[in-house]
C-alpha positions as CSV (number, residue, x, y, z in Angstrom):
1,M,-10.2,-27.7,-2.6
2,A,-10.8,-25.3,0.2
3,S,-9.9,-27.9,2.8
4,L,-6.7,-28.7,0.9
5,K,-5.7,-25.0,0.9
6,K,-6.4,-24.8,4.6
7,L,-4.3,-27.9,5.2
8,L,-1.3,-26.5,3.2
9,A,-1.7,-23.2,5.0
10,E,-1.5,-24.9,8.4
11,K,1.8,-26.6,7.3
12,T,3.4,-23.4,6.0
13,V,4.8,-20.4,7.7
14,S,3.2,-17.3,6.2
15,Q,5.3,-14.6,4.6
16,E,4.1,-12.2,7.3
17,D,5.4,-14.4,10.0
18,L,8.7,-14.9,8.2
19,S,9.1,-11.1,8.0
20,Y,8.6,-10.8,11.7
21,L,10.9,-13.7,12.3
22,S,13.6,-12.0,10.3
23,M,13.3,-8.8,12.2
24,L,13.5,-10.6,15.6
25,L,16.5,-12.6,14.5
26,D,18.2,-9.4,13.4
27,A,17.4,-8.0,16.8
28,G,19.5,-10.8,18.4
29,L,16.8,-13.1,19.7
30,T,17.3,-16.9,19.5
31,I,15.2,-18.9,17.1
32,S,13.3,-20.6,19.9
33,E,12.5,-17.2,21.5
34,C,11.3,-15.9,18.1
35,F,8.8,-18.8,17.7
36,D,7.5,-18.4,21.2
37,L,6.9,-14.7,20.6
38,L,5.3,-15.1,17.2
39,R,3.0,-18.1,18.1
40,S,-0.7,-17.3,17.6
41,R,-3.9,-19.3,17.0
42,K,-3.4,-19.0,13.2
43,N,0.1,-20.5,13.1
44,E,0.0,-22.6,16.3
45,T,0.0,-25.9,14.4
46,V,3.1,-25.3,12.2
47,F,5.0,-23.4,15.0
48,T,4.4,-26.2,17.5
49,E,5.7,-28.8,15.0
50,I,8.8,-26.7,14.2
51,R,9.4,-26.0,17.9
52,K,9.1,-29.7,18.7
53,K,11.8,-30.6,16.2
54,L,14.1,-27.8,17.5
55,D,13.6,-29.2,21.1
56,E,14.7,-32.6,19.7
57,G,18.0,-31.0,18.7
58,M,17.4,-30.5,15.0
59,L,18.9,-27.4,13.4
60,I,16.5,-24.8,11.9
61,E,18.5,-25.0,8.6
62,S,17.7,-28.6,8.2
63,I,13.9,-28.4,8.8
64,I,12.7,-24.9,7.7
65,S,12.6,-25.5,3.9
66,G,9.7,-27.9,4.3
67,Y,7.6,-25.2,6.0
68,L,8.3,-22.3,3.6
69,P,6.0,-20.9,0.9
70,A,7.1,-22.0,-2.6
71,S,7.9,-18.4,-3.6
72,I,10.6,-18.1,-0.9
73,R,11.7,-21.7,-0.5
74,A,13.8,-21.6,-3.7
75,Y,15.8,-18.6,-2.5
76,V,16.4,-20.1,1.0
77,V,17.5,-23.5,-0.4
78,S,20.0,-21.7,-2.7
79,L,21.4,-19.4,0.0
80,L,21.5,-21.6,3.1
81,P,24.7,-23.5,2.3
82,S,26.7,-20.3,2.3
83,L,24.9,-18.0,4.8
84,S,23.5,-18.1,8.3
85,F,19.8,-18.7,8.6
86,S,19.2,-15.1,9.7
87,S,21.0,-13.6,6.8
88,C,19.6,-16.1,4.4
89,L,16.0,-15.4,5.5
90,S,16.5,-11.6,5.3
91,L,18.0,-11.7,1.8
92,S,15.4,-14.3,0.6
93,L,12.5,-12.0,1.7
94,Q,14.0,-9.0,-0.1
95,F,14.8,-11.0,-3.2
96,Q,11.2,-12.3,-3.2
97,R,9.7,-8.8,-2.9
98,R,11.9,-7.7,-5.8
99,S,10.8,-10.6,-7.9
100,E,7.1,-9.9,-7.2
101,E,7.5,-6.3,-8.2
102,G,9.0,-7.4,-11.6
103,K,6.3,-9.9,-12.2
104,K,3.6,-7.3,-11.3
105,T,5.1,-4.9,-13.8
106,L,5.0,-7.5,-16.6
107,L,1.5,-8.8,-15.8
108,S,0.0,-5.3,-15.4
109,S,1.3,-4.3,-18.9
110,L,0.9,-7.5,-20.9
111,A,-1.7,-9.7,-19.3
112,Y,-4.7,-7.9,-20.9
113,P,-3.4,-7.5,-24.5
114,L,-2.1,-11.1,-24.5
115,I,-5.3,-12.6,-23.2
116,L,-7.3,-10.4,-25.7
117,L,-5.1,-11.6,-28.6
118,F,-5.4,-15.2,-27.6
119,V,-9.2,-15.2,-27.0
120,A,-9.7,-13.3,-30.3
121,M,-7.6,-15.7,-32.3
122,T,-9.2,-18.7,-30.6
123,C,-12.7,-17.4,-31.4
124,L,-11.8,-16.7,-35.0
125,Y,-10.2,-20.1,-35.3
126,L,-13.3,-21.8,-34.0
127,F,-15.5,-19.6,-36.3
128,D,-13.4,-20.6,-39.3
129,L,-13.6,-24.2,-38.3
130,Y,-17.3,-24.5,-37.6
131,G,-19.1,-21.3,-38.7
132,M,-17.8,-20.2,-42.1
133,D,-18.9,-23.4,-44.0
134,T,-22.4,-23.0,-42.5
135,I,-22.6,-19.4,-43.7
136,F,-21.4,-20.4,-47.2
137,S,-23.9,-23.2,-47.4
138,M,-26.7,-20.9,-46.5
139,I,-25.6,-18.3,-49.1
140,A,-25.2,-21.0,-51.8
141,S,-28.9,-21.7,-51.4
142,F,-29.6,-18.2,-52.8
143,D,-27.7,-19.1,-56.0
144,A,-25.2,-16.3,-55.3
145,D,-21.8,-16.1,-57.1
146,L,-19.3,-17.4,-54.5
147,E,-16.2,-17.6,-56.6
148,L,-14.6,-14.4,-55.3
149,Y,-15.6,-15.1,-51.7
150,R,-14.3,-18.7,-51.8
151,D,-10.9,-17.3,-52.6
152,M,-11.3,-14.8,-49.7
153,R,-12.5,-17.6,-47.5
154,V,-9.3,-19.6,-48.2
155,L,-7.2,-16.5,-47.5
156,F,-9.2,-15.9,-44.3
157,S,-8.6,-19.5,-43.2
158,I,-4.8,-19.3,-44.0
159,V,-4.4,-16.0,-42.1
160,V,-6.4,-17.1,-39.0
161,N,-4.6,-20.5,-38.8
162,L,-1.2,-18.8,-39.3
163,F,-1.7,-16.4,-36.5
164,Y,-3.5,-18.9,-34.2
165,Y,-0.8,-21.5,-34.5
166,G,1.9,-18.8,-34.4
167,I,0.6,-17.8,-31.0
168,L,0.5,-21.4,-29.8
169,L,4.1,-21.8,-31.1
170,I,5.2,-18.7,-29.1
171,F,3.5,-20.1,-25.9
172,G,5.2,-23.4,-26.6
173,L,8.6,-21.7,-27.0
174,I,8.1,-19.9,-23.7
175,I,7.4,-23.2,-22.0
176,F,10.4,-24.8,-23.8
177,F,12.8,-22.0,-22.7
178,S,11.5,-22.0,-19.1
179,S,14.1,-24.5,-18.0
180,R,17.2,-23.0,-16.4
181,K,19.8,-24.0,-19.0
182,R,17.6,-23.1,-22.0
183,I,16.7,-19.7,-20.8
184,V,20.4,-18.9,-20.3
185,Y,21.1,-20.1,-23.8
186,L,18.3,-17.9,-25.1
187,Y,19.7,-14.9,-23.1
188,I,23.1,-15.4,-24.6
189,F,21.7,-15.6,-28.1
190,V,19.6,-12.4,-27.6
191,S,22.5,-10.5,-26.0
192,R,24.8,-11.3,-28.9
193,Y,22.5,-10.6,-31.8
194,F,20.0,-8.1,-30.2
195,P,22.1,-5.9,-27.8
196,N,20.2,-3.5,-25.5
197,S,17.0,-5.5,-26.1
198,F,14.2,-5.6,-23.5
199,F,15.7,-8.9,-22.3
200,N,19.0,-7.2,-21.5
201,I,17.5,-4.2,-19.7
202,Y,15.1,-6.3,-17.7
203,Y,17.7,-8.8,-16.4
204,S,20.5,-6.2,-16.0
205,E,18.1,-4.2,-13.8
206,E,17.1,-7.3,-11.8
207,F,20.8,-8.3,-11.4
208,M,21.8,-4.8,-10.1
209,S,18.8,-4.6,-7.8
210,L,19.7,-7.9,-6.1
211,L,23.4,-6.9,-6.0
212,L,22.4,-3.6,-4.3
213,V,20.3,-5.5,-1.8
214,C,23.4,-7.5,-0.8
215,A,25.6,-4.4,-0.7
216,R,23.2,-2.6,1.6
217,R,23.2,-5.6,3.9
218,G,27.0,-5.1,4.3
219,Y,28.4,-7.6,1.9
220,S,31.4,-6.8,-0.3
221,T,31.1,-7.0,-4.1
222,K,32.8,-10.4,-4.1
223,E,30.5,-11.8,-1.4
224,A,27.5,-10.4,-3.1
225,L,28.5,-11.9,-6.5
226,D,29.1,-15.3,-4.7
227,I,25.6,-15.1,-3.2
228,L,24.0,-14.3,-6.6
229,K,25.9,-17.1,-8.3
230,A,24.4,-19.6,-5.9
231,M,20.8,-18.6,-6.8
232,R,19.6,-21.5,-8.9
233,S,16.1,-20.1,-8.9
234,K,17.4,-17.1,-10.9
235,P,19.5,-18.7,-13.6
236,I,20.1,-15.5,-15.6
237,V,21.1,-13.5,-12.5
238,S,23.4,-16.3,-11.6
239,F,24.9,-16.3,-15.1
240,L,25.4,-12.5,-15.0
241,A,27.0,-12.7,-11.5
242,Y,29.4,-15.5,-12.7
243,H,30.6,-13.5,-15.7
244,M,31.1,-10.3,-13.7
245,D,33.0,-12.2,-11.0
246,E,35.2,-13.8,-13.7
247,S,36.0,-10.4,-15.2
248,L,36.9,-9.0,-11.8
249,L,39.1,-12.0,-11.1
250,K,41.0,-11.3,-14.4
251,G,41.9,-7.8,-13.0
252,E,39.2,-5.9,-14.9
253,T,37.4,-3.0,-13.2
254,L,33.7,-3.1,-12.5
255,K,33.1,-0.7,-15.3
256,E,35.0,-2.9,-17.8
257,A,33.2,-6.0,-16.6
258,A,29.8,-4.2,-17.2
259,R,30.8,-3.6,-20.8
260,L,30.2,-7.3,-21.7
261,S,27.4,-7.8,-24.2
262,Y,25.4,-9.6,-21.5
263,Y,24.6,-6.3,-19.7
264,D,22.6,-3.2,-20.6
265,S,24.9,-0.7,-22.2
266,S,23.8,2.1,-19.8
267,L,25.1,0.1,-16.9
268,S,28.8,0.8,-17.6
269,R,28.2,4.5,-17.9
270,F,26.5,4.6,-14.5
271,I,29.3,2.6,-12.9
272,K,31.8,5.1,-14.4
273,I,29.8,7.9,-12.7
274,A,29.6,5.9,-9.5
275,N,33.4,5.7,-9.3
276,Y,33.5,9.5,-8.9
277,S,30.5,9.7,-6.6
278,N,30.5,9.8,-2.8
279,D,27.7,7.3,-2.7
280,F,28.0,4.3,-5.0
281,S,24.6,2.9,-3.9
282,D,22.7,6.1,-4.9
283,V,24.2,6.1,-8.4
284,I,23.2,2.4,-8.9
285,D,19.8,3.3,-7.5
286,S,19.5,5.9,-10.3
287,Y,20.4,3.3,-12.9
288,I,17.8,0.9,-11.5
289,D,15.2,3.7,-11.6
290,L,16.1,4.5,-15.2
291,A,16.0,0.9,-16.2
292,K,12.6,0.5,-14.6
293,Q,11.4,3.5,-16.6
294,K,12.7,1.9,-19.8
295,I,11.0,-1.4,-19.0
296,V,7.7,0.2,-18.3
297,K,7.9,2.4,-21.5
298,R,8.7,-0.7,-23.6
299,M,6.0,-2.7,-22.0
300,K,3.5,0.0,-22.8
301,S,4.7,0.1,-26.4
302,Y,4.4,-3.7,-26.7
303,S,1.0,-3.7,-25.1
304,L,-0.3,-0.9,-27.4
305,C,1.0,-2.7,-30.5
306,I,-0.6,-6.0,-29.5
307,Q,-3.9,-4.3,-28.8
308,L,-3.9,-2.2,-32.0
309,F,-3.0,-5.3,-34.1
310,T,-5.8,-7.3,-32.4
311,Y,-8.4,-4.6,-32.9
312,A,-7.4,-4.0,-36.5
313,F,-7.5,-7.7,-37.3
314,I,-10.9,-8.2,-35.7
315,A,-12.2,-5.1,-37.6
316,C,-11.0,-6.6,-40.9
317,I,-12.7,-9.9,-40.2
318,I,-15.9,-8.2,-39.2
319,I,-16.0,-6.3,-42.5
320,F,-15.2,-9.5,-44.4
321,I,-18.0,-11.4,-42.6
322,Y,-20.4,-8.5,-43.1
323,Q,-19.8,-8.6,-46.9
324,I,-20.5,-12.3,-46.9
325,L,-23.7,-12.0,-44.9
326,F,-24.8,-9.1,-47.2
327,M,-24.7,-11.4,-50.2
328,P,-28.2,-13.0,-49.7
329,M,-29.7,-9.5,-49.9
330,Q,-27.9,-8.9,-53.1
331,A,-29.1,-12.2,-54.5
332,I,-32.7,-11.4,-53.5
333,S,-32.6,-8.0,-55.1
334,G,-31.6,-9.7,-58.4
335,F,-34.9,-11.5,-58.7
């Protein structure tokens, strides 16, 4: 396994090298000069291979995707047809950093409570499957009255199975909706029937963050929307960019376009303020900061609810099991 990772690393340009490569290209150096400057013992194998292909007359655009980390490759492949390699690489690195920040926020808030819930439900499910019958058989040997507890045992089994298979169903739905088309359909459904949901806020913030990245690179609104529309690795961002572009082509203002149900309702208010501001970017930055605060606040609320539910459910089960285990003592005291 370690040798496989080492082999893949030798065939991939690291993200650090890509960042340096982007800076050197922005400074006006040629691609060959960049590779010569960045060559080191660590990256010598992959850089030599790329440089050899460049010397053979191949274009960097046609060969680079095979040497990129998976986290950046999807962005580069989407953007290369419409941008120069230098611009494509710079935007891809910034998009990837933004994506990593979003994932980090989600994982830091929900990873622990979801793992706790899943592990707790799995343990309870296995206990119901293999442990409860053994306990009841042991208690039955004391001639204890089990009628009431049999009903409670059935209820316990129903509740545990309901929640356990419910969690598995949720994970299954997450996998099912992970495809590009399905997640867009899900987003449309949630936007129409649950406006200003977490879904809306999270993807509106992501969309505006990437739009602002493009704007600060000097692209016009139309050019930025075209760039985001081409991003197949971000289907919802592409969807939002498409609908905003369509609205602008119909003659609507940016504020009117942002009023669509697909966007967070706060966005149109910030765009209205931005129209009267000297710095459009600063106002959009303020919206992004506010949206991030909303996301973190909701994530903490969801995390707390999941943890409280898990702890309360486990406490109820412990009390129930304690009552069952206490029955032999009651039976003995009856002799």
